[in-house]
C-alpha positions, 0 to 999 in steps of 0.5 A: 474543565478549562477553556483550553481543554474544551478547545482541544476537545473541539479540535479533536472532534473536528479532526475525527470527522475529517476525510483522510487525505489519500496519496494518489501514488499509494492508491495506484500501488494498492490498485496494482497489488490488488490486480496482481493478487487477483490474477494469481487467485490470491495465492502468494506462491503462484504470484511469486512463481509468475514474477520469477517467470517474468523476470527470467524472460525479461532479459534484465540482469538479476542482481543478488547482494550478499546477506 
């Protein structure tokens, strides 16, 4: 095994031990998703219905684009 291969293995070993970087925005979005799903009993149909109801009373215009 060459010294380059040994160095490459050492770098791979170090990389495997690193703690992955967490994007704070992704963490926040995943936390919000978990909260919404828990509130809907982890039922996607129930969650979708709740979101449609909230959308209907929000007063915001709903845009539907053609396929």
